[in-house]
C-alpha positions in Angstrom: 23.9 15.1 83.4 25.5 18.1 81.9 25.0 18.8 78.2 27.4 20.4 75.7 25.6 23.2 73.8 28.5 25.0 72.1 32.0 24.2 71.0 34.2 26.5 68.9 37.8 27.7 68.5 38.3 31.3 69.7 41.0 33.8 70.1 41.5 34.8 73.8 43.0 38.2 74.2 43.6 40.0 77.5 40.2 41.7 77.2 38.4 38.4 76.5 40.3 36.7 79.3 39.1 39.4 81.8 35.5 38.8 80.8 35.9 35.1 81.4 37.5 35.7 84.8 34.5 37.8 85.9 32.6 34.5 85.6 35.1 32.7 87.8 32.7 32.5 90.7 32.2 28.8 91.2 32.2 28.2 94.9 34.4 25.1 94.7 36.9 26.4 92.2 40.5 25.5 93.0 42.7 28.3 94.5 44.8 30.0 91.9 48.3 28.6 91.7 50.7 31.5 90.8 53.5 29.1 89.8 51.3 27.4 87.3 50.3 30.7 85.9 54.0 31.6 85.5 54.6 28.3 83.8 51.8 29.0 81.2 53.1 32.6 80.7 56.5 31.2 79.8 54.9 28.8 77.3 53.1 31.8 75.7 56.2 33.9 75.6 58.5 31.3 74.1 55.9 30.1 71.6 55.5 26.6 72.9 51.9 27.0 74.1 49.6 25.0 71.9 45.8 25.2 72.4 44.0 26.4 75.4 40.7 25.1 76.9 38.0 27.3 78.3 34.7 26.0 79.7 31.6 27.7 80.9 28.7 26.2 82.8 25.3 27.7 82.2 23.4 26.8 85.3 19.6 26.4 84.6 19.1 25.7 88.3 20.5 29.1 89.2 18.7 31.4 86.8 21.0 30.6 83.8 24.0 32.1 85.6 27.3 31.5 83.8 30.3 30.1 85.7 33.9 29.5 84.6 34.7 25.8 85.3 38.0 25.6 83.4 40.6 28.1 82.3 41.3 30.5 85.2 45.1 29.8 85.0 45.2 30.2 81.3 43.2 33.5 81.4 45.5 34.9 84.0 48.5 33.9 81.9 47.1 35.7 78.9 46.5 38.9 80.9 49.9 38.8 82.6 51.9 38.2 79.4 49.7 40.2 77.1 50.0 37.4 74.5 46.7 36.0 73.1 46.1 32.3 72.9 43.9 30.2 70.7 41.5 28.1 72.8 38.8 25.5 72.4 35.8 27.2 74.0 33.0 25.0 75.3 29.7 25.9 76.9 27.7 23.4 78.9 24.2 23.4 80.2 23.7 22.2 83.8 20.2 21.5 85.2 21.2 20.4 88.7 24.0 21.2 91.1 25.3 17.7 90.7 25.7 18.3 87.0 28.2 21.1 87.5 30.0 19.0 90.1 30.4 16.2 87.5 31.4 18.6 84.8 34.1 20.1 87.0 35.3 16.6 87.8 35.5 15.6 84.1 37.3 18.7 82.8 41.0 18.0 83.6 43.2 20.1 81.3 46.4 22.0 81.9 46.9 20.8 85.5 45.2 17.7 86.7 42.6 18.0 89.5 43.3 15.9 92.4 40.7 13.7 94.1 40.4 16.2 96.9 39.9 19.0 94.4 36.8 17.3 92.9 35.5 15.7 96.1 34.5 19.0 97.7 32.1 20.1 94.8 30.4 16.7 94.9 29.9 16.9 98.6 28.5 20.4 98.4 26.2 19.3 95.5 24.9 16.5 97.7 24.3 18.9 100.6 26.8 17.1 102.9 28.2 19.1 105.8 31.1 16.8 106.7 34.6 18.3 106.9 36.8 18.0 103.9 39.0 15.4 105.4 36.1 13.1 106.3 34.8 13.5 102.8 38.1 12.4 101.4 38.4 9.5 103.8 34.9 8.4 103.1 35.7 8.2 99.4 38.8 6.1 100.1 36.7 3.8 102.3 34.0 3.5 99.7 36.5 2.5 97.1 37.9 -0.2 99.4 34.4 -1.6 100.1 33.6 -1.6 96.4 36.9 -3.4 95.7 36.0 -6.0 98.3 32.6 -6.6 96.6 34.4 -7.2 93.3 36.9 -9.6 94.8 39.8 -7.2 94.2 42.6 -6.2 96.5 41.2 -3.5 98.8 43.8 -1.0 97.5 43.1 -1.7 93.8 43.1 1.5 91.8 41.0 0.6 88.7 38.3 3.2 89.1 38.6 6.5 87.2 38.3 9.8 89.3 34.7 10.4 88.4 33.7 6.9 89.5 35.5 7.4 92.8 33.8 10.7 93.6 30.4 9.3 92.3 30.4 6.8 95.1 29.7 9.5 97.7 26.0 9.5 96.8 25.6 5.9 97.8 27.4 6.3 101.1 25.5 9.2 102.6 23.9 7.3 105.5 27.1 5.5 106.2 28.9 8.8 106.2 26.5 10.4 108.7 27.5 7.6 111.1 31.2 8.0 110.4 30.9 11.8 110.8 29.2 11.4 114.2 32.0 9.1 115.5 34.9 11.1 114.0 33.9 14.7 114.8 33.6 14.0 118.5 36.5 15.6 120.4 38.0 14.1 123.5 40.1 16.5 125.5 39.9 18.8 122.5 41.4 16.3 120.1 39.9 14.3 117.3 40.4 10.5 117.2 43.5 10.3 114.8 43.8 6.5 115.2 40.4 6.2 113.5 41.0 8.8 110.8 42.1 6.3 108.1 40.2 5.2 105.0 40.7 1.5 105.8 39.4 1.9 109.4 36.4 3.9 108.1 35.7 1.0 105.7 35.6 -1.4 108.7 33.3 1.1 110.5 30.9 1.2 107.6 30.8 -2.6 107.2 30.1 -3.2 110.9 27.5 -0.5 111.0 25.7 -2.0 108.1 25.5 -5.3 110.1 24.3 -3.8 113.4 23.8 -0.1 113.7 23.3 0.0 117.5 26.2 -2.1 118.5 28.6 -0.6 115.9 28.0 2.8 117.4 28.9 1.4 120.9 31.9 -0.5 119.6 33.5 2.4 117.8 32.8 4.9 120.5 34.6 2.6 123.0 37.6 2.3 120.6 37.5 6.1 120.0 37.4 7.1 123.7 39.1 4.2 125.4 36.9 4.6 128.5 35.6 1.7 130.6 37.9 -0.8 128.7 39.8 -3.6 130.4 42.9 -5.2 128.9 41.1 -8.3 127.8 38.4 -6.6 125.8 38.7 -6.7 122.0 38.0 -3.0 121.8 41.0 -2.3 124.1 43.3 -4.5 122.0 42.2 -2.9 118.7 42.5 0.6 120.1 46.0 -0.1 121.3 46.9 -1.6 117.9 45.5 1.3 115.9 47.4 3.9 118.1 50.7 2.1 117.6 50.7 1.6 113.9 50.7 3.5 110.6 49.8 2.5 107.1 52.8 1.3 105.3 52.2 3.1 102.0 51.7 6.7 101.0 51.7 9.8 103.3 50.0 7.9 106.1 53.3 6.6 107.4 54.4 8.2 110.7 57.9 8.2 112.2 58.2 6.0 115.2 55.2 3.8 114.5 55.1 0.2 113.2 54.2 0.1 109.5 51.4 -2.3 108.6 49.3 -3.0 105.5 45.6 -2.0 105.0 44.9 -5.7 104.8 46.2 -6.2 108.3 44.3 -3.2 109.7 40.9 -4.2 108.3 41.5 -7.8 109.3 42.1 -6.9 112.9 39.2 -4.4 113.0 36.8 -7.2 111.8 38.5 -9.8 114.1 37.9 -7.5 117.1 34.3 -6.8 116.0 33.5 -10.5 115.7 35.0 -11.2 119.1 32.9 -8.3 120.5 29.7 -9.8 119.0 30.5 -13.3 120.3 31.4 -11.9 123.8 34.9 -13.3 123.5 38.4 -12.1 123.9 40.9 -12.2 121.1 44.6 -12.0 120.5 44.1 -10.2 117.2 46.3 -12.7 115.5 47.0 -11.9 111.8 47.9 -14.2 109.0 48.9 -12.2 105.8 48.0 -15.1 103.4 44.4 -15.4 104.7 41.4 -13.4 103.3 39.6 -10.7 105.2 37.2 -12.3 107.7 33.5 -12.5 107.3 31.7 -10.0 109.5 29.3 -11.3 112.2 25.8 -9.7 112.3 
């Protein structure tokens, strides 16, 4: 856990801002957003800027190196405008890479950090080599599984950002399996029909029940090879390739819009039929709970 070692109000002039920016070397820092810098400049120029926030991490695990974890936009605005600001300066001590990842996640001033902004540092701190999109989808899947454990709607959004990102450390083995399935390219393309948080949640839940058969099951759905029309894997693959999630940016023109509840229900229905050696029509009843998963 990071530790606060200093907190004080300081005056940040252009010279001071430049010194802070020399420490702006955190490998997972967000890209500078010029429009946000311009916005802060206008606040400084018209006198509506209130108090800035600057944070430094002193990394004990890296020879006490100092890294700017908050304030790059504000420092650039001060330099560009030539107008000083008063800022709350905080220095934190981080003993482990995961400490600075958590610190970066928790500091959220003057431009909120998205889940994807804070997922990358956590993944790097954990030594994960998955692609950014898989990391993001894994967090979504983990949230859904945790919601199911608590008896909540799978799309419930009760967790704060740090809780969501913190789930990654408990899903590393699951993620290695998911990464293996999703990074395989067929004819040079990745399996877009599987690249959804709710499908990945189903992948994880089935893999936890039966590692060996889950790998076979999802590889068949991924590739579509050696499948006959009566097989549950064929029916699920066909369904996933024709639908899109009905909320958010997952929607795609020309595809049927369905809920996450329907998708995970049909994934588990197909899995259960596969385990029983049966066929299935993948019938769906919106008012029924998500099925239990057969081992």
